[in-house]
N, C-alpha and C positions, 0 to 999 in steps of 0.2 A: 504493500500500500504506499501511497505517497503521504507525505507529512500532514497535509490537510485532512486526508481521508482517516489517518490514524486519529487525529484530534476529534474529528467528527464522531468516530466510534467509541473511542476510549475516554475523551474528555481532555480537560486541561493537564499539561505536562507539570507535574509537581517538582521533578528533579531529574537531571540527566547525569549520568556517571560516565565520564568521557572514555574511560578504559577499564574494563573488567579484568583485574589482575589474575583471575582464576579460569578465565576463558577467552584466550585469543585476543585480549585487549579489545574486544568489541565494546560498543557503546551500548548502555542499558538506560532505559528511560521508565519512569513511574508515572503513571497517568491516572486521574481520577475523574470518575462520572458517577455521581451519586446511584446506587450505593456501593459500587465497586472500585477497587484499586486494580490497576493492570500493569504487570511487568512486561516490557515490550522491547524489541531490538529490531533494528533495520537489517542486521547481518543475515546472510544465507548460510552460514557455516554449518556444517554437520554437527550434531549434537546440540545446537542451540535450544531447542525445546526442552530438553532435559535440564540445561542450565537455568532456563527461566522458571521452570518448576522449582528447581533447587532454591532460587533466590525467592520465590514466592513462599515456599516452605519455611525459609529463614525468617521472612517477615512475621509469619504466624508463630513461630517459635520465640522470637526475641521481643515481639511486641503486642502479643496477646491479641492478634488478629484470628479471623475465622475464614478458612479456605472455602472457596466456591467451588462450583462443579467443573469450571474450566481451569486447566492446569497453571495459568499464570495470573489468576485472579484471586481476590480476597477481600474481606470487608472486616468491619468491627462489629460488636455486639449491638451497638447503637445504630447500625446500618448507615452511619456517617450522614445522617440527615442534616441538611443545611450546612454541610462541609464539616460537621463535628469530627474530631479526631484526625482531621486532615493536616493540621498545623505541624505536628512532628515527623510527617512522613518523609521529608527530605533527609532527616538523620537517621530514620529508620532504614530507608533503602540504601543509605551510604554503608550503614553497618552490616547491612545484609549482603551487599555486594563486595565491600572492600576488605571485610574481616571474617575470619572462620573460628569464632569463638562464641560459647554460649552465654546467655544472659542469665545468670545464676541468682536467684533470689531465695535460696534455700536458708540463707541466715539473715533474711530481711532485706530491706533497701539500706544500704549504707555504702559510703565511699570516704576515702580520705579527702579532707579538706586541703586545698592548696595554699590557703592563705594563713593556715594555723596549725597547731598540732591536733586539732579535733578529728574525730571520725563523725561525719555528718550522717544522720539517719532520718529516714521519713517513715512515720508510723501511720498505718490505716485505722479508722475507727469509723462506726456508723453511729451518727449523732442525729436525731430526729429525721431519720430517713435520708440523710446526706452523707455519701461516701466521702470522708473527710481525711485528707492527708495533712499531716503535721510535721514540720521541720524541727529537729532537735540535733544535739551533738554530745560527745562524750570525750573529755580531754581538756587541755588547756587552750584557752583563747583569750586575748585582752577584753574583747567586747563580743560575746558569742552572739548576743541578740542581732547585732549588726550583720554578722554572716548569715543568721537564719533568714533575715529579711532580704538579703541579696540573692540567696538561694531561691527562695520563693519568687522574687521579681524574675530571675532567670528562667524559672519553669513556666511562669505566666508568658513570658515573652516566646519561648521556643516550643511550648506544648499547647498554647491557646487555652490554657486552664483558667478557672475563674477564682479570683481571691475571696477568702473567706473572712481572714484577718491577716496581721503582719506576718504570722508564722503558718498560716493553713491556707489551703486551696482544695479545689475538686475539679474533676473533669466536667465539661459543659453538659455532657449527657448523664452526668451523676452516676456513672458505672464505677466498678473497681478494675483498676489495670495496673497491678504492682510491676508488671515487666516494662511497660511503657515508662512509668516514673523512674524505674531503676536505670533505663537505658539514657534518659536524658538528665539525670543528676549529675554526672560528670561534666556535661556540657554547661548546666546552669551555675556549677560552682566557680567557673572561671569564664565570664562573658567576653572580656577582652580578647582572649585566646580564640574563642569561639568565633567571634566576629572576624578575626584575622581569617580564620580558615574558611568561613563562609564566603568571604571577598574572593579569595583564591579559587573557590570552587564555581562562583559565578563567572569568573573570568574564563575558567576552562568550559564552563556550560555555554557560555556565549559563543565561543569559537565553535564548539560542537553543532549548536543550533544553526549557526550561519553556514556551516558546511553541509548540513542536511537540508537546508532550504526552510527551516522553521521561521527565520527572520522575516520571510517574505509572506508567511501565512498568519 
């Protein structure tokens, strides 16, 4: 299909990965058209369908998504109504394509803080029917409350979540998705580094879209 046809069929392009390091350095795109996300590539290389299914399965595994009947499509429990759960997808597909590691939450949602000696944690609770996530920490930090607020703000920015208070938030669809939160926490703890990485990714993506003809569509 031509780029315009792909967009018409699968929706807007969430993210383009310029080179898949695990499959012949082909370009991988993630598209969204409610209620489905679609992993797609213009490559015609043998074995591509298996690789696209592998990426779809990785998205399901690391982000709490649900597989659809088609090998390269998935959705979320909220069915992504009005774009819900679409904000973090550029990070999700990057992790699914570029890395080959599990998203382990067997010990809860936690990561080392880069600005202090704390271990940052995010705990889930159900309060008055709201799936609430609250940021806390264990260890030494001069002003831990400032770090908690910064992490919440990072998660709101990259996850499209809704703020409850300075230390708590929820998904817009009010579902529980610990895997998605755990995947985003390392990004939210260091916004400046994440922004630099996003700028570099955007530049690579622009070059790729221009070469594929997206810029004209």
